[in-house]
N, C-alpha and C positions, 0 to 999 in steps of 0.2 A: 444624515444620510440614512438609508434602510439596511436593516441586518437581520438574518435569520438567528434567533437566540433561544438558548435554553433557559427558560425563566425560572425553573425550580426543579428539584429532584423529583423523580417519578416517571412512569411511562407516559411518552408525549411530552407535554409541558414545553413545547416549542411554538414560538410566534415569530412573525414579522414585525419588527418595531422600528421606530425612528430613533436614532441615536446621534449624539454630537460627533462630526467628523474629527478623527484624531489629528494631532499636530506632533511633530517629533520634538524629542529632547536631546541632549547631547548624545552622539553616537547612534541615533536612531534615523530612520526614514519612514516615509508613508509612500505605500504603494497603491497605485489605482489597479484593483483587480480586474483583470481581463477574462479569466477563467479559473474556476474553482471546482475541483472534483469532489463528488460524493463518495466517501469511503465507507467501509465496512464498520469502521469505529464510529462513524456518524450514526450509523443505524443502531449500534449498541448504545450510543448515547440517548436516542430516541426511545429505546426500550428500557433505559436506566440501568444499563449492564456495564457502563463504563463511568469512572469516577470523574465528576465535574464539580466546578464551583460556580453555581449559577447565582445571579443572572450573567450569562456569558455567550458571545457570538462563537457559532460552532464553526468547523471547517479548518482544514490544515493543508489541503493540497492546492496549490495555485501558482500562477505566473501572472505578471502584470509589468507595469512600467512606474518608475519612481517619479513622483510629482512633488516631493517636498523632502528636504533633508535638514537634520540638525547640525548643531555646531559639532566640530570635530570629525566630519564626515568627509574623508578627503579622497577615498578611492572610488567614491560614486557620484554620479550627478543626475539631475533631472532629466529625465528622458531614457535612462537607461532601462533595458528589458532585463527583468530579473526573476529569479524564483527564490525561494528562502526556506532554509530549515525550519523545523517546528519548535524548537526548544527556544522559548522566549528568555528563559533564564535557567542556569544551574548554578550549584553552589561554587563550583571551579575549584574546590580545595579537597574534596573526599577522593578516595582512592580511585574510584571509577573515573571521575573527572580527569584526575591526573594522569590516568592511563590512556585518555582519549575515548573514553566510554561514557560520554554524556547521556547516552540513551538510557544508562542504568541508574543514574544519580537519583537518590532518594528525594532530593528537593527540587527535581526538575519541574518546571511550569511551562506547559506546552500551550501554543495556540489552538484554540478551537475546544479546549476543555477547561484550562484555569486561567488562560489570558484570552484576550478578544481575537477571534479567529477570521477565516477568509471568506465566509459567506456574507459579505458586505461589499460596499462600493469602494471602500478604502481600508488598508491594513497597516497598522503600526508595527514595526519589527526592528530588532537590533541590525545594524549595518553589518555587524560581523557575521550574521547569519546568512547573507545574500550570496547568491551564484548567479554570474552573468549568463543569460541566455544566448548561446552562440548565434552568429549569423547563419541564416539558412534554417533555423528550428523555429516553428511557429509556436505561439504562444499557447495554444490549446495543448499540443503535445507537451510542451514545457511544463503544463500544469501537472503531468504525471510523472515528473521527476521524483517527487517524494515517495510514491509508491515503488517506483523503479529502484530508488537508492534503497529502501526497505529489502527489496528483493536482491539486489546485488550484495548487500550485507549477509543475507540469510543463504542464498544459493552458491554464491562465488566465495565469499570471505569465510562463512562459517561452515557451511557443508562441505565447501571445496570440491564441487563436482569437477570430473575430470574426462578428458577425451576417452572414448572407448567404452565408458560405463553405460549400464542399462539403468534409466531413471523412470520411476513411476511417480506421477503427479496427480494429487487429487484436487478437485475444485477448480474448473475452467473459468473463474471470475477474473477480475482485472490482476490480482496478484499471481494467480495461477498462469494466466496467459503471459504475464511478463516473465515469470520463472521459466516457462516452457522455453521462451526465446533465448533465456540466458543459458539455458542447458544446451540448446542447439548450437549457440555461439561458442561454447566450450567443446563441442566436437562429440557430445554424447548422444545415445539413442533415447527417444523420449515418448512414452506412452501416457496420455492424458485420460483421467477417469473422471466421469460424471454421472449423472442421473438423467431421467426422461425430461426434466425441467431444463436440462443443460443442452438440449439437443443442438440449438443454434450456435451455442458456444463451443460445443465440441466439433462442430463444423468448421467454425472459425480456428479452433486450435490446429486443425488438420492444415488450414489454409497458411498458418503461421510456421509450419514446419514439423508438427508432431508427426512422428513416424507411424503412430497408431492412435485411435481413440477407442475407448470402451465405455459403453453404457452399462452400469451395474445391474440395471433391470432387465438387460436382454441376455445376460449370461447366468448359467446355473450357479457358477462358483467364480468369484472374482479372481481368486489366488491362481486358480488354474488357467484362467483366461489370460492372465499377465504372463505367467510362466509359458504358456503356448506362444504368446506373442513374442517374448524375448528368445525362446528356443533353447535358453541355457537355464531355465529356472526362474528364480524370482528375482527382484530389483537389487542393484548394488546401492542405490540411494532412492529413499522414499521422501518426497516432499509433500507435506500436508498443507494445503491452501485453503480448504473448504470450510473449515470452522464448523463442521457437522459432527456431532458426537457419534453418529452411527459409523461415520467413516473412521474415526480414530480407533474404534474397537476392532477393526480389521487390518489396520496398517502394519501392525508388526509382522502380520502373516505374510505380507507383501514382501518383505525384506529378506534377503538372503542371510545365511550365516556370516557374521562379521561384516554385515552391512551397516549403512548409516540411515538415520531417520532424522528429518528436520522438520519441526513444527513451525508453520508460520501462521496458520489460521488460528483465530481466536474464538473460544467456544462460549465465553460470557458467563460461565458457571463450571464448577468442577465435574470432571467425567472419570470414568473408570475404564482400563484396558489391561491387558494381559501382561503384568510387568514381569512375570516368570519368563516370559519368552525373551524379555531383553537380556536376561542372564544366559539362558540357555543357548541362545544364538549370538552371544556377545555382541549385541548391537551397540552403535554409539548413537546416543540420543542427544540431539541438540534442540534447544529452543533459540528463537531470534526475535529480538524486541526492536521494533523501529529501525532507525538508521544510524550510522556514524558519519561524521563529517567527511571521510574519506571516500565514501561510496557516492557522494554527489558529484564531483568532477567525473568520476568514471561513467555515471548514468548519463550525464550531459554529453560525454563523448560517444556512448553507444547510441544515444538518441540522434544526434547531429550526422554521425556516420551511417546511419540507417541500419545499424546491426540489428537494433531493437525498434520496431515500427509501433509507436503509441497511437498513432492516429487511427489504426485499424480497431482499437479497442473503444474508441468514442462512438457511441451510438445514439445519444440524446442530448439536447442542449435546452436548457430552460432559463427564463430571466428570474431573477432572485424572488419576484412576486408570486412565481409558480413553484416555489420550493416544495410545497407539500406534494404536488403533482410528480415532481421528480423523485422525492423520497418513495412514492408509492411504486414507481418504476423499478426502483432499487429493490423495494421488499418482494415484488412479484418476480424478479429476475428476468425481466423482459428484455433487458439490454446488458451492456457490458459496464462500460464507464459512462456515468452521466454527469454532465457538466452543468454548473450553475454560470450564468452570464450576466454579471451585474450591469454591464453596459447596455443591456437590452431594456432595462427598466426606464 
């Protein structure tokens, strides 16, 4: 089969290769990948800003159909439509694993970075990681379950957005636009912040329910602009989804005294910001890393009930053989969510 693989550490170092088709061992299944989303992490892998163990097939957002199952797989059968969590293995015995926080396990091995990933025709995964795609939910939208689960973990579970709050979100990419929809589901007021490169994405944010959108390059002072929009000052909750260092330096200024700041975007390198303001304002600062198992059923329910519309985020589709063109679209921020479609090759 063909697969998109990181062949060595360093910028780039990604190739389309022929590799053996996987076969399941005990407790494992093989999924025929219908759709795989390109994530910001995949771009970080391309730029060598994210740890990998090459050679390895990249990609971790997917949905597809089970085509083969191993011994002791009783809950699943060939033909089932599924998506899968990304942790191929964790130690299972550390404090974080015992607390249900597999995302923090130091021995975690994730598909797409340390285990073979989803940018391939077939994917091997533990059956224990599977989640059934409900009837009425298409596989392309289901491929966005993973980023939505990350966002549910960040916005709902960690930041705890509440009805009636004023929420400022930065970065109208896939994570930001999913976070926006969750903020609106929770009953909060939302303003999405972006740049001139985000013009179409800001328009989509408005269509997806943002109460307001702000282009930082069209205002003299972003803090004043946000305050004027809310009418009551700055934000009760700031959700940083851009992964842009320049944004991070102003985010504490967007937060009201006693507010919360949730970082979801990854910068790929150390950054600096006004940490004194965290003290003076008594801000609650939280990071959020990937997803937890409990976020997946919630995400699938939100998708099938159409409280979150993932399909609106899908702007481009490419066969695996055109992975490089797909990645260029992501680099240039020309679309929102770009899918690779292995079945088109």
